[in-house]
All heavy atoms as an XYZ file, in Angstrom:
827
protein
N     -99.844    -40.076      2.936
C     -98.412    -39.743      3.170
C     -98.270    -38.201      3.169
O     -98.953    -37.592      2.365
C     -97.604    -40.424      2.084
C     -96.145    -40.212      2.308
S     -95.127    -41.190      1.243
C     -95.449    -40.517     -0.377
N     -97.517    -37.776      3.989
C     -97.230    -36.370      4.104
C     -96.489    -35.841      2.892
O     -95.571    -36.526      2.394
C     -96.350    -36.042      5.378
C     -96.380    -34.644      5.853
N     -95.645    -33.611      5.134
C     -96.885    -34.008      6.870
C     -95.842    -32.486      5.777
N     -96.566    -32.695      6.856
N     -96.779    -34.624      2.454
C     -96.181    -34.072      1.230
C     -94.670    -33.938      1.446
O     -93.922    -34.038      0.432
C     -96.899    -32.726      0.772
C     -96.625    -31.644      1.777
C     -96.433    -32.358     -0.580
N     -94.219    -33.599      2.608
C     -92.778    -33.434      2.817
C     -92.068    -34.831      2.679
O     -90.890    -34.889      2.294
C     -92.460    -32.795      4.166
C     -92.818    -31.320      4.204
C     -93.668    -30.682      4.965
C     -92.240    -30.270      3.353
N     -93.752    -29.373      4.747
C     -92.883    -29.105      3.708
C     -91.326    -30.293      2.289
C     -92.596    -27.937      3.110
C     -91.035    -29.135      1.689
C     -91.667    -27.966      2.081
N     -92.711    -35.848      3.100
C     -92.176    -37.229      2.888
C     -92.014    -37.524      1.339
O     -90.954    -38.035      0.956
C     -92.934    -38.323      3.532
C     -92.785    -38.301      5.086
O     -91.621    -38.027      5.474
O     -93.688    -38.797      5.780
N     -93.010    -37.218      0.622
C     -93.024    -37.306     -0.831
C     -91.879    -36.503     -1.446
O     -91.136    -37.035     -2.301
C     -94.375    -36.943     -1.435
C     -94.503    -37.131     -2.918
C     -94.354    -38.614     -3.361
C     -95.919    -36.616     -3.345
N     -91.752    -35.323     -1.033
C     -90.637    -34.399     -1.529
C     -89.296    -35.009     -1.210
O     -88.345    -35.032     -2.057
C     -90.837    -32.963     -0.931
N     -89.092    -35.457      0.049
C     -87.834    -36.050      0.466
C     -87.451    -37.307     -0.377
O     -86.321    -37.504     -0.767
C     -87.854    -36.382      1.968
N     -88.457    -38.104     -0.626
C     -88.209    -39.301     -1.465
C     -87.753    -38.868     -2.932
O     -86.831    -39.458     -3.488
C     -89.421    -40.208     -1.578
N     -88.361    -37.834     -3.457
C     -87.957    -37.394     -4.798
C     -86.610    -36.832     -4.779
O     -85.782    -37.035     -5.729
C     -89.002    -36.403     -5.313
C     -90.249    -37.023     -5.839
N     -91.290    -37.417     -5.044
C     -90.627    -37.310     -7.153
C     -92.181    -37.933     -5.793
N     -91.819    -37.909     -7.058
N     -86.231    -36.072     -3.771
C     -84.842    -35.544     -3.672
C     -83.797    -36.675     -3.515
O     -82.786    -36.585     -4.105
C     -84.796    -34.574     -2.528
C     -85.538    -33.205     -2.656
C     -85.433    -32.456     -1.390
C     -84.959    -32.484     -3.787
N     -84.140    -37.692     -2.712
C     -83.311    -38.859     -2.635
C     -83.102    -39.469     -3.964
O     -82.051    -39.981     -4.314
C     -83.885    -39.859     -1.518
N     -84.183    -39.632     -4.717
C     -84.078    -40.234     -6.089
C     -83.218    -39.419     -7.035
O     -82.407    -39.961     -7.746
C     -85.469    -40.402     -6.655
N     -83.271    -38.120     -6.956
C     -82.424    -37.272     -7.738
C     -80.927    -37.407     -7.328
O     -80.115    -37.522     -8.168
C     -82.914    -35.768     -7.603
C     -84.214    -35.568     -8.322
C     -81.854    -34.864     -8.195
C     -84.911    -34.314     -8.045
N     -80.725    -37.408     -6.005
C     -79.358    -37.638     -5.525
C     -78.744    -38.886     -6.008
O     -77.526    -39.014     -6.189
C     -79.343    -37.579     -3.948
C     -79.582    -36.218     -3.397
O     -79.387    -35.193     -4.184
O     -79.795    -36.000     -2.233
N     -79.532    -39.926     -6.066
C     -78.978    -41.280     -6.393
C     -79.295    -41.695     -7.837
O     -79.053    -42.837     -8.210
C     -79.606    -42.329     -5.431
C     -79.128    -42.098     -4.049
C     -79.914    -42.929     -3.072
N     -79.459    -42.906     -1.714
C     -79.663    -41.964     -0.860
N     -80.299    -40.946     -1.197
N     -79.208    -42.028      0.348
N     -79.767    -40.765     -8.640
C     -80.199    -41.092     -9.947
C     -79.134    -41.807    -10.768
O     -79.429    -42.838    -11.422
C     -80.598    -39.714    -10.703
C     -81.118    -39.968    -12.124
C     -82.475    -40.257    -12.209
C     -80.331    -39.819    -13.187
C     -82.998    -40.498    -13.547
C     -80.865    -39.945    -14.459
C     -82.187    -40.336    -14.659
N     -77.943    -41.309    -10.839
C     -76.921    -41.875    -11.735
C     -76.500    -43.222    -11.224
O     -76.049    -44.090    -12.025
C     -75.681    -40.885    -11.749
C     -75.939    -39.640    -12.529
O     -76.781    -39.646    -13.452
O     -75.355    -38.621    -12.205
N     -76.630    -43.448     -9.942
C     -76.157    -44.837     -9.485
C     -77.261    -45.862     -9.566
O     -77.075    -47.023     -9.583
C     -75.691    -44.738     -8.005
O     -76.759    -44.282     -7.125
N     -78.530    -45.427     -9.774
C     -79.626    -46.308     -9.801
C     -79.909    -46.849    -11.155
O     -80.247    -47.987    -11.336
C     -80.925    -45.620     -9.311
C     -81.035    -45.320     -7.828
C     -82.271    -44.534     -7.542
C     -80.945    -46.522     -7.024
N     -79.789    -46.020    -12.167
C     -80.153    -46.382    -13.518
C     -78.911    -46.728    -14.451
O     -77.886    -46.149    -14.289
C     -80.962    -45.245    -14.182
C     -82.246    -44.783    -13.402
C     -82.901    -43.631    -14.051
C     -83.064    -45.941    -13.232
N     -79.159    -47.676    -15.290
C     -78.098    -48.092    -16.234
C     -78.676    -48.150    -17.663
O     -79.912    -48.014    -17.798
C     -77.637    -49.528    -15.814
O     -78.740    -50.453    -15.996
C     -77.060    -49.520    -14.418
N     -77.860    -48.405    -18.532
C     -78.422    -48.547    -20.027
C     -79.300    -49.721    -20.117
O     -80.281    -49.664    -20.843
C     -77.212    -48.735    -20.933
C     -76.509    -47.332    -21.350
C     -75.476    -47.577    -22.394
O     -75.720    -48.316    -23.349
O     -74.472    -46.946    -22.337
N     -79.057    -50.811    -19.417
C     -79.953    -51.934    -19.448
C     -81.238    -51.732    -18.683
O     -82.175    -52.429    -18.892
C     -79.230    -53.192    -19.001
O     -78.809    -53.039    -17.634
N     -81.223    -50.857    -17.679
C     -82.312    -50.518    -16.876
C     -82.498    -48.973    -16.756
O     -82.040    -48.438    -15.748
C     -82.256    -51.181    -15.503
C     -83.539    -51.092    -14.683
C     -83.508    -51.825    -13.419
O     -82.468    -52.275    -12.988
O     -84.654    -52.044    -12.814
N     -83.039    -48.360    -17.840
C     -83.117    -46.954    -17.877
C     -84.123    -46.293    -16.911
O     -84.225    -45.063    -16.818
C     -83.299    -46.560    -19.331
C     -84.010    -47.790    -19.851
C     -83.518    -48.964    -19.004
N     -85.045    -47.092    -16.395
C     -86.035    -46.616    -15.554
C     -86.459    -47.708    -14.567
O     -86.149    -48.884    -14.754
C     -87.265    -46.103    -16.285
O     -87.886    -47.226    -16.917
N     -87.089    -47.369    -13.450
C     -87.614    -48.297    -12.464
C     -88.685    -47.657    -11.698
O     -88.720    -46.459    -11.478
C     -86.480    -48.857    -11.591
C     -86.071    -47.909    -10.532
S     -84.832    -48.673     -9.301
C     -83.545    -49.174    -10.396
N     -89.577    -48.534    -11.213
C     -90.696    -48.038    -10.312
C     -90.275    -48.253     -8.873
O     -89.669    -49.334     -8.535
C     -91.922    -48.819    -10.602
N     -90.507    -47.287     -8.132
C     -90.230    -47.340     -6.597
C     -91.474    -46.805     -5.936
O     -91.876    -45.632     -6.007
C     -88.996    -46.428     -6.257
C     -87.725    -46.921     -6.970
C     -88.820    -46.512     -4.730
C     -86.541    -46.138     -6.708
N     -92.120    -47.695     -5.192
C     -93.397    -47.294     -4.468
C     -92.939    -46.532     -3.284
O     -91.999    -46.742     -2.559
C     -94.111    -48.562     -3.998
C     -94.774    -49.317     -5.194
O     -95.276    -48.617     -6.080
N     -94.797    -50.583     -5.071
N     -93.762    -45.480     -3.069
C     -93.582    -44.614     -1.881
C     -94.797    -44.759     -0.959
O     -95.880    -44.624     -1.465
C     -93.368    -43.199     -2.249
C     -92.175    -42.879     -3.204
C     -92.189    -41.452     -3.663
C     -90.862    -43.264     -2.476
N     -94.592    -44.919      0.277
C     -95.720    -44.997      1.232
C     -95.151    -45.494      2.566
O     -93.995    -45.771      2.820
N     -96.096    -45.759      3.465
C     -95.677    -46.211      4.851
C     -95.582    -47.701      4.883
O     -94.924    -48.181      5.807
C     -96.731    -45.791      5.848
O     -98.075    -46.389      5.546
C     -96.987    -44.285      5.813
N     -96.029    -48.454      3.911
C     -95.990    -49.867      3.954
C     -97.175    -50.481      4.653
O     -97.290    -51.694      4.781
N     -97.997    -49.679      5.266
C     -99.162    -50.203      5.961
C    -100.396    -49.445      5.465
O    -100.263    -48.168      5.240
C     -99.055    -50.108      7.524
O     -98.968    -48.822      7.868
N    -101.509    -50.121      5.390
C    -102.681    -49.418      4.820
C    -103.346    -48.617      5.964
O    -103.031    -48.680      7.124
N    -104.328    -47.726      5.511
C    -105.113    -46.972      6.397
C    -106.574    -47.186      6.044
O    -106.934    -46.981      4.904
C    -104.776    -45.463      6.258
O    -103.396    -45.238      6.515
C    -105.626    -44.656      7.230
N    -107.362    -47.658      6.961
C    -108.844    -47.802      6.743
C    -109.523    -46.499      6.778
O    -108.959    -45.478      7.363
C    -109.465    -48.808      7.720
O    -109.420    -48.136      9.079
C    -108.674    -50.094      7.842
N    -110.655    -46.472      6.286
C    -111.468    -45.245      6.344
C    -111.712    -44.771      7.746
O    -111.648    -43.687      8.149
C    -112.850    -45.434      5.542
C    -113.716    -44.206      5.753
C    -112.614    -45.625      4.077
N    -111.969    -45.823      8.654
C    -112.211    -45.541     10.064
C    -110.921    -44.949     10.732
O    -110.986    -43.997     11.506
C    -112.594    -46.808     10.760
C    -114.060    -47.229     10.575
C    -114.425    -48.382     11.514
N    -115.716    -48.708     11.256
C    -116.173    -49.875     10.732
N    -115.316    -50.828     10.510
N    -117.480    -50.130     10.551
N    -109.800    -45.533     10.349
C    -108.471    -44.988     10.825
C    -108.200    -43.557     10.391
O    -107.767    -42.731     11.159
C    -107.331    -45.891     10.418
C    -107.297    -47.232     11.116
C    -106.287    -48.175     10.542
O    -105.920    -48.090      9.377
O    -105.990    -49.159     11.317
N    -108.570    -43.289      9.120
C    -108.404    -41.932      8.587
C    -109.326    -40.892      9.252
O    -108.877    -39.849      9.722
C    -108.643    -41.968      7.063
C    -108.520    -40.635      6.309
C    -107.107    -40.076      6.447
C    -108.917    -40.779      4.921
N    -110.538    -41.339      9.524
C    -111.521    -40.425     10.242
C    -111.052    -40.239     11.681
O    -111.092    -39.076     12.153
C    -112.925    -41.064     10.173
S    -113.661    -41.058      8.556
N    -110.576    -41.317     12.251
C    -110.052    -41.112     13.730
C    -108.880    -40.229     13.776
O    -108.735    -39.358     14.683
C    -109.726    -42.489     14.291
N    -107.979    -40.297     12.783
C    -106.751    -39.417     12.732
C    -107.153    -37.974     12.454
O    -106.701    -37.086     13.119
C    -105.799    -39.889     11.670
N    -108.170    -37.771     11.582
C    -108.675    -36.453     11.291
C    -109.356    -35.902     12.575
O    -109.098    -34.701     12.885
C    -109.732    -36.557     10.181
C    -110.198    -35.218      9.716
C    -109.512    -34.526      8.730
C    -111.375    -34.578     10.206
C    -109.951    -33.289      8.183
C    -111.829    -33.427      9.736
C    -111.127    -32.770      8.816
N    -110.048    -36.728     13.282
C    -110.739    -36.219     14.480
C    -109.761    -35.888     15.592
O    -110.062    -35.088     16.432
C    -111.768    -37.252     15.010
C    -113.006    -37.275     14.076
O    -113.242    -36.341     13.352
N    -113.781    -38.311     14.231
N    -108.535    -36.444     15.587
C    -107.575    -36.022     16.510
C    -107.028    -34.564     16.309
O    -106.515    -33.956     17.210
C    -106.352    -36.928     16.542
C    -106.708    -38.448     17.043
C    -105.466    -39.297     16.914
O    -104.387    -38.845     16.626
N    -105.656    -40.573     17.146
N    -107.205    -34.047     15.160
C    -106.586    -32.809     14.725
C    -107.659    -31.690     14.784
O    -107.174    -30.568     15.057
C    -105.974    -32.982     13.299
C    -105.486    -31.669     12.835
C    -104.831    -33.981     13.249
N    -108.875    -31.937     14.460
C    -109.837    -30.937     14.272
C    -110.501    -30.580     15.596
O    -110.651    -31.379     16.515
C    -110.840    -31.171     13.190
C    -110.210    -31.301     11.838
C    -111.575    -32.481     13.524
N    -111.081    -29.426     15.697
C    -111.871    -29.011     16.853
C    -113.301    -29.640     16.781
O    -113.848    -30.030     17.859
C    -112.083    -27.535     16.928
C    -110.718    -26.770     17.156
O    -109.883    -27.376     17.836
O    -110.530    -25.626     16.689
N    -113.897    -29.802     15.666
C    -115.127    -30.439     15.456
C    -115.062    -31.710     14.788
O    -114.778    -31.735     13.613
C    -116.154    -29.445     14.668
O    -116.143    -28.165     15.290
C    -117.588    -30.025     14.575
N    -115.225    -32.801     15.502
C    -115.058    -34.148     14.915
C    -116.021    -34.380     13.794
O    -117.181    -33.904     13.796
C    -115.218    -35.042     16.028
C    -115.340    -34.264     17.308
C    -115.575    -32.861     16.952
N    -115.625    -35.269     12.928
C    -116.491    -35.779     11.865
C    -117.527    -36.694     12.470
O    -117.271    -37.459     13.409
C    -115.681    -36.635     10.872
C    -114.599    -35.965     10.046
C    -113.808    -36.968      9.235
C    -115.268    -34.988      9.035
N    -118.694    -36.587     11.877
C    -119.735    -37.609     12.217
C    -119.728    -38.521     11.091
O    -119.825    -38.164      9.926
C    -121.163    -36.937     12.330
O    -121.060    -35.897     13.324
C    -122.240    -37.940     12.593
N    -119.651    -39.876     11.388
C    -119.555    -40.875     10.333
C    -120.734    -41.766     10.422
O    -121.345    -41.949     11.432
C    -118.205    -41.681     10.395
O    -118.214    -42.279     11.688
C    -117.015    -40.779     10.228
N    -121.086    -42.412      9.312
C    -122.198    -43.401      9.285
C    -121.626    -44.622      8.575
O    -121.084    -44.491      7.376
C    -123.367    -42.881      8.474
C    -124.463    -43.845      8.306
C    -123.918    -41.633      9.111
N    -121.612    -45.722      9.166
C    -121.145    -47.050      8.542
C    -122.123    -47.420      7.393
O    -123.374    -47.223      7.573
C    -121.070    -48.076      9.541
C    -119.917    -47.921     10.471
O    -119.002    -47.148     10.238
O    -119.888    -48.629     11.484
N    -121.608    -47.896      6.316
C    -122.444    -48.375      5.183
C    -121.778    -49.579      4.556
O    -120.581    -49.855      4.819
C    -122.516    -47.166      4.146
N    -122.538    -50.253      3.825
C    -122.037    -51.420      3.065
C    -121.001    -50.970      1.972
O    -121.111    -49.801      1.493
C    -123.130    -52.151      2.406
C    -124.159    -52.776      3.419
C    -123.497    -53.826      4.275
O    -122.706    -54.739      3.672
O    -123.736    -53.841      5.498
N    -120.070    -51.805      1.640
C    -119.163    -51.442      0.571
C    -119.908    -51.207     -0.721
O    -120.951    -51.784     -0.998
C    -118.213    -52.745      0.420
C    -118.430    -53.436      1.735
C    -119.774    -53.116      2.231
N    -119.334    -50.352     -1.492
C    -119.926    -50.014     -2.831
C    -119.417    -51.067     -3.864
O    -118.325    -51.610     -3.662
C    -119.531    -48.604     -3.228
C    -120.078    -47.521     -2.303
C    -119.390    -46.223     -2.530
N    -118.002    -46.384     -2.364
C    -117.083    -45.448     -2.356
N    -117.499    -44.205     -2.707
N    -115.859    -45.594     -2.139
N    -120.068    -51.285     -4.900
C    -119.617    -52.112     -5.940
C    -118.219    -51.602     -6.468
O    -118.049    -50.403     -6.749
C    -120.657    -52.080     -7.037
C    -121.882    -51.611     -6.376
C    -121.462    -50.764     -5.230
N    -117.288    -52.467     -6.550
C    -115.988    -52.083     -7.030
C    -114.995    -51.656     -5.934
O    -113.763    -51.456     -6.233
N    -115.497    -51.433     -4.701
C    -114.533    -51.101     -3.559
C    -113.556    -52.174     -3.432
O    -113.860    -53.382     -3.495
C    -115.296    -50.873     -2.277
C    -115.951    -49.437     -2.181
O    -115.692    -48.613     -3.115
O    -116.718    -49.233     -1.267
N    -112.315    -51.862     -3.183
C    -111.282    -52.874     -2.881
C    -111.273    -53.084     -1.383
O    -111.668    -52.279     -0.615
C    -109.912    -52.389     -3.356
C    -109.854    -52.244     -4.854
C    -109.479    -51.174     -2.738
N    -110.830    -54.323     -1.039
C    -110.743    -54.654      0.391
C    -109.736    -53.855      1.152
O    -109.845    -53.576      2.317
C    -110.476    -56.133      0.469
N    -108.743    -53.473      0.414
C    -107.579    -52.622      0.952
C    -106.464    -52.492      0.017
O    -106.399    -53.151     -0.963
N    -105.527    -51.638      0.446
C    -104.333    -51.435     -0.346
C    -103.255    -50.776      0.455
O    -103.557    -50.147      1.440
N    -102.043    -51.085      0.141
C    -100.881    -50.542      0.789
C     -99.718    -50.663     -0.024
O     -99.724    -51.382     -1.104
C    -100.609    -51.228      2.177
C    -100.282    -52.684      2.070
C     -99.068    -53.107      1.956
C    -101.331    -53.617      2.021
C     -98.704    -54.478      1.793
C    -101.132    -54.949      1.833
C     -99.785    -55.450      1.734
O     -99.469    -56.734      1.659
N     -98.673    -49.948      0.230
C     -97.457    -49.973     -0.559
C     -96.458    -50.929     -0.047
O     -96.391    -51.190      1.169
C     -96.754    -48.619     -0.602
O     -96.358    -48.180      0.708
C     -97.637    -47.528     -1.247
N     -95.614    -51.468     -0.965
C     -94.505    -52.303     -0.617
C     -93.377    -51.394     -0.829
O     -92.828    -51.250     -1.936
C     -94.463    -53.550     -1.477
C     -93.368    -54.553     -1.090
C     -93.601    -55.807     -1.832
C     -92.604    -56.839     -1.697
N     -91.519    -56.874     -0.950
N     -92.882    -50.782      0.232
C     -91.935    -49.701      0.144
C     -90.493    -50.028      0.467
O     -89.664    -49.137      0.581
C     -92.405    -48.504      1.020
O     -93.675    -48.100      0.789
N     -90.238    -51.348      0.504
C     -88.845    -51.696      0.892
C     -87.834    -51.261     -0.082
O     -86.718    -50.995      0.191
C     -88.810    -53.195      1.244
C     -89.251    -54.051      0.095
O     -90.167    -53.644     -0.675
O     -88.789    -55.267     -0.073
N     -88.186    -51.194     -1.377
C     -87.231    -50.746     -2.423
C     -86.774    -49.308     -2.188
O     -85.687    -48.963     -2.368
C     -87.871    -50.960     -3.779
C     -86.937    -50.593     -4.909
C     -87.549    -50.633     -6.266
N     -87.423    -51.980     -6.816
C     -87.796    -52.323     -8.000
N     -88.353    -51.496     -8.840
N     -87.529    -53.563     -8.392
N     -87.785    -48.474     -1.775
C     -87.467    -47.037     -1.515
C     -86.458    -47.014     -0.338
O     -85.509    -46.157     -0.363
C     -88.730    -46.218     -1.169
N     -86.581    -47.767      0.640
C     -85.696    -47.770      1.742
C     -84.269    -48.284      1.359
O     -83.260    -47.687      1.654
C     -86.188    -48.604      2.977
C     -85.576    -48.301      4.240
C     -84.184    -48.886      4.445
O     -83.892    -49.993      4.011
N     -83.318    -48.046      5.034
N     -84.300    -49.343      0.577
C     -83.063    -50.003      0.162
C     -82.265    -49.090     -0.844
O     -80.992    -48.867     -0.687
C     -83.286    -51.345     -0.418
C     -82.097    -52.130     -0.828
C     -82.404    -53.554     -1.245
C     -82.556    -53.593     -2.681
N     -82.852    -54.930     -3.256
N     -82.950    -48.653     -1.855
C     -82.251    -47.883     -2.959
C     -82.069    -46.390     -2.611
O     -81.136    -45.825     -3.060
C     -82.993    -48.052     -4.256
C     -83.109    -49.464     -4.803
C     -83.939    -49.564     -6.106
C     -81.752    -50.078     -5.054
N     -83.049    -45.828     -1.934
C     -83.017    -44.420     -1.698
C     -82.596    -44.080     -0.248
O     -82.358    -42.862      0.057
C     -84.392    -43.745     -2.007
C     -84.954    -44.029     -3.423
C     -86.362    -43.328     -3.477
C     -84.014    -43.466     -4.438
N     -82.607    -45.039      0.645
C     -82.318    -44.697      1.952
C     -83.531    -43.909      2.655
O     -83.376    -43.131      3.560
N     -84.690    -44.090      2.090
C     -85.869    -43.243      2.396
C     -86.953    -44.156      3.156
O     -87.295    -45.197      2.765
C     -86.520    -42.683      1.151
C     -87.723    -41.923      1.514
C     -87.871    -40.578      1.772
C     -89.105    -42.395      1.454
N     -89.179    -40.232      1.940
C     -89.948    -41.396      1.775
C     -89.702    -43.648      1.172
C     -91.349    -41.486      1.821
C     -91.056    -43.812      1.316
C     -91.866    -42.674      1.635
N     -87.439    -43.558      4.228
C     -88.636    -43.943      4.915
C     -89.424    -42.775      5.297
O     -88.846    -41.734      5.591
C     -88.349    -44.928      6.121
O     -87.460    -44.086      7.051
C     -87.626    -46.249      5.776
N     -90.687    -42.894      5.413
C     -91.467    -41.751      5.790
C     -91.167    -41.264      7.296
O     -90.933    -42.112      8.078
C     -92.934    -42.245      5.707
C     -92.990    -43.619      5.305
C     -91.576    -44.073      5.049
N     -91.208    -39.985      7.471
C     -90.865    -39.427      8.797
C     -92.094    -38.889      9.464
O     -92.060    -38.781     10.649
C     -89.823    -38.287      8.580
N     -93.133    -38.615      8.815
C     -94.348    -37.948      9.280
C     -95.486    -38.939      9.501
O     -95.711    -39.890      8.605
C     -94.826    -36.824      8.432
C     -93.779    -35.660      8.474
C     -92.893    -35.561      7.398
C     -93.803    -34.679      9.399
C     -91.963    -34.506      7.356
C     -92.885    -33.660      9.431
C     -91.941    -33.565      8.308
N     -96.287    -38.746     10.494
C     -97.433    -39.585     10.699
C     -98.684    -39.169      9.888
O     -98.684    -38.068      9.336
C     -97.769    -39.594     12.174
O     -98.294    -38.358     12.606
N     -99.638    -39.980      9.844
C    -100.880    -39.648      9.212
C    -101.480    -38.441      9.754
O    -101.936    -37.490      9.092
C    -101.820    -40.790      9.244
C    -103.296    -40.592      8.700
C    -103.224    -40.274      7.230
C    -104.117    -41.822      8.975
N    -101.470    -38.310     11.132
C    -102.012    -37.197     11.847
C    -101.274    -35.917     11.399
O    -101.841    -34.852     11.260
C    -102.013    -37.369     13.333
O    -102.712    -38.634     13.558
C    -102.731    -36.301     14.149
N     -99.962    -36.007     11.419
C     -99.151    -34.803     11.014
C     -99.476    -34.350      9.606
O     -99.501    -33.174      9.294
C     -97.692    -35.152     11.212
C     -97.246    -35.266     12.603
C     -95.874    -35.858     12.739
O     -95.480    -36.775     12.044
O     -95.081    -35.294     13.614
N     -99.711    -35.372      8.709
C    -100.067    -34.993      7.307
C    -101.448    -34.296      7.203
O    -101.564    -33.310      6.475
N    -102.343    -34.740      8.016
C    -103.702    -34.095      8.048
C    -103.491    -32.708      8.611
O    -104.067    -31.780      8.079
C    -104.679    -34.933      8.875
C    -104.948    -36.228      8.195
C    -105.903    -34.181      9.141
C    -105.692    -37.293      9.014
N    -102.796    -32.581      9.719
C    -102.612    -31.281     10.294
C    -102.004    -30.226      9.336
O    -102.434    -29.096      9.176
C    -101.792    -31.397     11.642
C    -101.637    -30.014     12.264
C    -100.863    -30.149     13.603
N    -101.746    -30.890     14.614
C    -101.439    -32.063     15.170
N    -100.307    -32.698     14.756
N    -102.205    -32.634     16.023
N    -100.947    -30.710      8.614
C    -100.273    -29.858      7.667
C    -101.200    -29.413      6.518
O    -101.249    -28.385      6.110
C     -99.007    -30.577      7.147
O     -98.073    -30.659      8.063
N    -102.038    -30.416      6.149
C    -102.952    -30.088      5.046
C    -103.965    -29.064      5.412
O    -104.359    -28.152      4.724
C    -103.738    -31.366      4.589
O    -102.857    -32.327      4.034
N    -104.501    -29.195      6.657
C    -105.409    -28.244      7.186
C    -104.846    -26.876      7.396
O    -105.409    -25.860      7.243
C    -106.120    -28.770      8.457
C    -106.988    -29.996      8.290
C    -107.429    -30.558      9.593
C    -108.138    -29.720      7.377
N    -103.576    -26.805      7.874
C    -102.858    -25.608      8.050
C    -102.605    -24.902      6.688
O    -102.486    -23.687      6.702
C    -101.450    -25.832      8.685
C    -101.649    -26.208     10.194
O    -102.712    -26.021     10.791
O    -100.636    -26.698     10.813
N    -102.491    -25.665      5.645
C    -102.207    -25.092      4.328
C    -103.408    -24.347      3.711
O    -103.232    -23.378      3.047
C    -101.778    -26.290      3.427
C    -101.632    -25.883      1.952
C    -102.335    -26.401      0.891
C    -100.672    -25.015      1.290
N    -101.991    -25.896     -0.293
C    -100.934    -25.042     -0.008
C     -99.666    -24.194      1.792
C    -100.196    -24.237     -0.992
C     -98.956    -23.452      0.945
C     -99.242    -23.425     -0.465
N    -104.615    -24.872      4.065
C    -105.776    -24.280      3.397
C    -105.910    -22.702      3.563
O    -106.201    -22.034      2.565
C    -107.060    -25.024      3.899
C    -107.014    -26.476      3.384
C    -108.344    -24.299      3.479
C    -108.107    -27.310      4.083
N    -105.850    -22.219      4.770
C    -105.998    -20.720      4.856
C    -104.857    -19.902      4.172
O    -105.119    -18.724      3.970
C    -106.026    -20.461      6.356
C    -105.566    -21.707      7.017
C    -105.544    -22.806      6.056
N    -103.753    -20.442      3.950
C    -102.707    -19.615      3.367
C    -102.456    -19.899      1.888
O    -101.769    -19.266      1.211
C    -101.357    -19.812      4.136
C    -101.499    -19.278      5.539
C    -100.867    -21.199      4.090
N    -103.067    -20.975      1.394
C    -102.760    -21.468      0.055
C    -103.013    -20.390     -0.991
O    -102.209    -20.110     -1.873
C    -103.700    -22.704     -0.227
C    -103.675    -23.196     -1.643
C    -104.710    -24.257     -1.874
N    -105.975    -23.668     -1.525
C    -107.051    -24.397     -1.112
N    -106.928    -25.721     -0.984
N    -108.211    -23.810     -0.792
N    -104.168    -19.784     -1.052
C    -104.527    -18.834     -2.138
C    -103.549    -17.610     -2.101
O    -103.128    -17.150     -3.176
C    -105.976    -18.364     -1.965
C    -107.009    -19.452     -2.307
O    -106.615    -20.454     -2.839
O    -108.173    -19.337     -1.903
N    -103.214    -17.125     -0.886
C    -102.327    -15.964     -0.885
C    -100.962    -16.356     -1.341
O    -100.310    -15.648     -2.125
C    -102.222    -15.475      0.577
C    -101.330    -14.308      0.733
C    -101.835    -13.012      0.011
O    -103.031    -12.908     -0.251
O    -100.980    -12.143     -0.421
N    -100.516    -17.547     -1.003
C     -99.106    -17.933     -1.426
C     -99.033    -18.377     -2.895
O     -97.934    -18.245     -3.497
C     -98.613    -19.090     -0.559
C     -98.365    -18.686      0.919
C     -98.036    -19.949      1.734
C     -97.278    -17.686      1.081
N    -100.171    -18.763     -3.422
C    -100.103    -19.262     -4.839
C    -100.717    -18.247     -5.856
O    -100.828    -18.582     -7.016
C    -100.908    -20.606     -4.928
C    -100.241    -21.721     -4.193
C    -101.204    -23.004     -4.394
C     -98.847    -22.013     -4.661
N    -101.029    -17.062     -5.418
C    -101.586    -16.074     -6.307
C    -100.524    -15.714     -7.408
O     -99.352    -15.765     -7.220
C    -102.123    -14.882     -5.638
C    -101.076    -13.960     -5.027
C    -101.777    -12.856     -4.365
C    -100.749    -12.017     -3.639
N    -101.321    -10.948     -2.863
N    -101.115    -15.330     -8.578
C    -100.248    -15.046     -9.760
C     -99.284    -13.949     -9.517
O     -99.399    -12.873     -9.025
C    -101.064    -14.696    -10.926
C    -101.775    -16.020    -11.453
O    -101.504    -17.091    -10.995
O    -102.773    -15.821    -12.191
């Protein structure tokens, strides 16, 4: 998920904080995500759409303990926060790669 989508969800939660929580329910979990999973192959393909030099991948058997998959059930975020992700996986990868060359300069003490 793109970092700006995560930030937008947190701002929506702050805006609606007082209307969401009550004395009987002082906290709640709200999953954030796209609602659909991303396989390793899909992630590599999205990465390869963004970079000049594509990744070379090698298929291998699952490792012990690997899960078959995972995804978020994000309908609560949409219903309570009015939030859905706006950015694609490819846009998130592109933004992450764009951040790398400027990160150290922007975050120096």
